[in-house]
C-alpha positions in Angstrom: 94.7 84.1 79.2 97.4 85.9 81.3 100.8 84.3 81.6 101.3 82.7 85.0 104.0 84.4 87.1 106.7 82.1 88.3 108.5 83.3 91.4 112.1 82.2 92.1 114.4 82.4 95.1 116.9 84.8 93.6 118.5 88.0 95.0 116.1 91.0 94.7 118.8 93.6 93.9 118.9 97.1 95.3 116.1 97.5 97.9 115.2 100.8 99.5 113.6 100.7 102.9 111.4 103.7 103.5 110.4 105.2 106.9 107.0 104.2 108.3 105.5 107.7 108.3 101.9 106.5 108.9 100.5 107.4 112.3 98.9 105.0 114.8 95.0 105.1 114.9 95.1 107.0 118.2 97.0 109.8 116.4 94.4 110.3 113.8 91.8 112.1 116.0 92.3 115.8 115.2 90.0 118.8 114.5 90.6 121.1 111.5 88.6 123.0 108.9 86.9 120.7 106.4 85.0 120.5 103.2 82.5 117.8 102.2 83.4 115.2 99.6 82.0 111.9 98.5 84.3 108.9 98.3 83.9 105.2 97.9 86.0 103.1 100.4 86.3 99.4 100.8 84.2 97.8 103.5 87.3 96.4 105.1 88.8 99.8 105.4 85.7 101.4 106.9 85.2 98.5 109.3 88.8 98.9 110.5 88.4 102.7 111.1 85.1 102.2 112.8 86.6 99.7 115.2 89.7 101.9 115.9 87.5 104.9 116.4 85.4 103.1 118.9 88.5 102.1 120.9 89.8 105.7 120.8 86.5 107.4 121.5 86.4 109.4 118.3 84.7 109.4 114.9 86.0 107.2 112.1 85.7 110.0 109.6 88.0 112.2 111.6 90.6 109.4 111.7 90.4 108.9 107.9 90.7 112.7 107.3 93.7 112.9 109.6 95.4 110.0 107.8 95.0 111.8 104.5 96.2 115.1 106.0 99.4 113.5 107.4 100.0 111.7 104.1 99.8 115.1 102.2 102.0 116.8 104.7 104.6 114.1 104.5 104.8 114.3 100.7 104.7 118.1 100.6 107.8 118.1 102.9 109.5 115.6 100.6 108.8 117.6 97.5 110.0 120.9 98.9 113.0 119.6 100.8 
């Protein structure tokens, strides 16, 4: 059996706040060259993107693709800068 974690109300120490670099759902609609892959996603995530895609009159797959592209671009800039 795993040891139960006991949380206390103590100082957390040094905390680093990072910028929120993730785009809004509306910013995820974007066209670009693509390749086909198969990926398993949680139902909750897919349902969220489908709902947002409907609100923004686009396809949920495009929004997921754009999110991944922006994530990669952000981390590529950080690793070269």
